[in-house]
N, C-alpha and C positions, 0 to 999 in steps of 0.2 A: 423686728420682723418675729425668728425663731423664739424672744419669748411671749408672743402675742399667742404666737399657735398653741405652747405648753399651757398658756393659762384658759384660750378658747377649746384642746381638747385635752383635760387629763386626766381624763378616763382609757387615754390611749394608751397609758404607760402600761408593761406589765407588771404586777405583784410578785414579788417573790417569797419565797418562805423567809428568806434573811428579813423582810420587813419587822419582823415582827420577833426578831432576835432580844429584845430587850424585855418583850412581858414576861411575867409571872401569870402565873405557878408556872415553871420550866415543866416542860414537859419531856420526861423520863421515860421513853417503849418500855422498857424494860420494867419498871414500877408501875406505869398502867395497866398495860397489857401485863398481867398476873393476877392468877386464881378466876377465879365469876365471876361475869359480866352480863350484863342484859342491854339490849339495842328496842329504843322503839325509832321508825320514821316512815317517811310517805316516799313514793316515786311521783315524781312530777314529767308531764309530757312532755311536748316543747315550747308550747303556751304559758307553763307554767299552774297548768292543772293536774291536780292531786286526783292518780288515775289509781293506783294501788298504797294499803297502809301495810307494815307489819312487824312483829316483832324477834327480837332475833335472844337468844341460850349462847353463850362467847364461854368458854373456858380456853385459858392464856396458859404457858407455862414457856420457861428457857431454859435448855441445858447446853450448855459448852457454844454459848456465845449463837444459838439457833430458835428463836423465837417460833411457838405455836399455837394460833388460834383455831378455833375449831367451834362454827361460827354455826349454828342449826337457825333458818329460817323460818318462819310459819306466817305466812300473805294471808289477808283478810277473805281470797277468798279458795280458803286452803290449803291453797298449792304449799309446798317446802320444796326447801333448798339447802342443802349442805354444799359449804366452803371453808375448806383446810388450808389454811393459809400459812407459810415457811418461810421464818424471818433470819436473814442470814444477816451479822453483824458487820457491817465494813468499818465502823466507825463508831462512836458516840456521837454524832449524827448525819448518818449514814448505814443504809438497809439496804438489802436487794430481797423482794417477793415475789415468794411464786405460791401457786394453786391451781389447781387440776384445769380449771375453764382459766385461765389466765394465757395467753399469747404470749411466750418469750416469759419475759421476769418484768417485774416495776420496780425501780428503784423511788425509797421513801426519804428526805432529806428534812431533820428536826432542825427549828432553831427557837429560841423562848421555849414558848407557851404553843408551838405549832407545828405538825407534819404531814407533807405535802408527797403523795402518791400519785405517781403518773403510771398509767399499765392500759393494757388492751387485753378489757374482756367477752370474752366470744358468750351470747346466748343465744338459746333458743329461740328462732323466729319462724315459725309457719313452717314448714317440714324441713327446715333446714337449720342453720347457726349462720349470725351476724356477729361480727368484731367490731367493738364500739370504742370506743377513748378512752378513756374514765380521768378527770381531774380531780385524788381527791386530795379535800383540805381541812387537817384536823385541828383543833383549837380546845383547848386545855380551859375547861373554865374554874373549876376548885381541883383537889387531889382526888376526886372520885368521879366528876365529870365531862363528860368529851363530848362536845358538838361537831358531827360532818356532814356537810357537804359538797356534791359531788358534781361533778357534770360531765355530759356524757353526748358526745360526738360521734359523727360517721361523716367521711372526709371535710372537714370543720367544720362543718354547722351544727351546730346546738341539736340533738333530741332528746331530749331528757334531764333531767334531773334527778337527784337522791338530797335529801337533807334525815337527817338522824341524831340523835343522843344516843349515849353512851355508858354507863352510868355501871362503878362497882357494887357486886351484891357482896 
């Protein structure tokens, strides 16, 4: 009976970054996120409809085991945002990330061609702010190109998603 349930509900198992441990090319954050990068992406609502488009210029560098990613976003409606990530190296496969609009810190785990980042982002909403949990998944496609997909949740309910590509320039 248990085997039948596993076959009937294959989507019920959780995917972890370790599922990608054998995939190439291997993602080394210190190598990919080094220098100038550019990103292009879309923001989708909870139904999957694209509601915004954006581009971002990223300057990334590392000093003494700490990575800095300076991200400057421009949205299709003219809004501009800046986020500066600090990544503290814990090990070759583990980092702690902080940014001004991140509540606490995020945990990054790397395996194979992938990195998963889990954090809470504080975003403007109406006259206040809203804290949203981000499940950020990055996949290195080639040494110069990475695909990133993010699921945004509030109270465990999906409220949106981001899809973007990041390329070294």
